Phi, psi and omega in degrees: 000316180295323180294320178297320178298318177297320180296314180294323176296317180292325179293319179292326181289330184269357181270130178289141178264109182252337184293324181292333184273358184296322181256118183281129179293141175084000180259123176231163181235145175205124175049042178082004181255142177266116183250117184238125175272119180245173175299336182271351181129204187265136177242124182248112181052041178085358179246129182291143178264147180281135176286123180264319188202144177231134173232182183296327186248347182219157169231130182256131180238155176232136178206117184064226180273005188244153170243131182245131177248115182261114178272153182295339181276001174105348178289150181227109181267150179236133176233151178273185184291346179264004179081017181270123182297128183254334180145184177256142174286146183239000000 
């Protein structure tokens, strides 16, 4: 019985964990756009967004016709060029 436990323990140590890496952290989607949070800021479909404003709880980015509000809790809100809230990226 002890030998079987040792074998199972060694097998679990040598197996690569791939399921946890399936969802990339910091990547969200909205209206067909890929929004990725990087250490340098927000990247929208491979193009960096300009930092418009930083506060204690949010950072606001602008890219094209949209404004993106990145909250410290991980939410990412989207507004159009007229300042109308469009929704949260998922």
